[in-house]
N, C-alpha and C positions, 0 to 999 in steps of 0.2 A: 504495498500499500502506499504511496506516494505521499508526505504532506500535502502537497496542495490540494488535496482530494478529503481533507479534513475540516469539519465543523472547531468554530471555538470550543467546543467541548471535548472533542477527540472523535467523536463521532464521522464516520464516513457521510459523505453527502451527496448527491444527486448533481450530478453539473448541468447547468441549465441549459435548454435545447440540446441536449443530446442525449437521447437513449442510454438507460445503463448499461443494457446489453454491448451497444456502440463502445461506451465508454471501457468496458470491461477489457474487450478488443482491443484499444486502443493501447489500453494498459500494458495486456501482454505483447504486443507488439514492440510498445516503446522499450518495454522492461527486457527484451530477450536480446542475450549477447550474440544473436544471430541476423541482428538488423543492426547494419552498419550505420556507424555516424552518418555518416554523409546522407542516406537516406532521410534520417529521423531530421537530421538539419534542413534540409531541404522542404519536409512537408511543416515545420512548426515554427520558419522563416527564422533562424538561428543559425551563427557559423559552426562550424564543423568543431572549433576548437572548444567553442562554448559548450557543445553538446558532449564532448569526449572530458572535458572538465569536469561537467555536472553528473555524467554518468560514471566518471572514476569515484567522483565524493560519494554516491548515491550506495 
């Protein structure tokens, strides 16, 4: 579980405008070691370096 999907009380919150099943699939894809940093960076609009750094810290 990623900190960005936790509410103030620590419970998981439903992303606005995204069905839960899609959010789960995206989390799985983003968290997979088989998903290249370049693909994630392109999808989320961040630099490859930023994605790599974030994934290493997670």
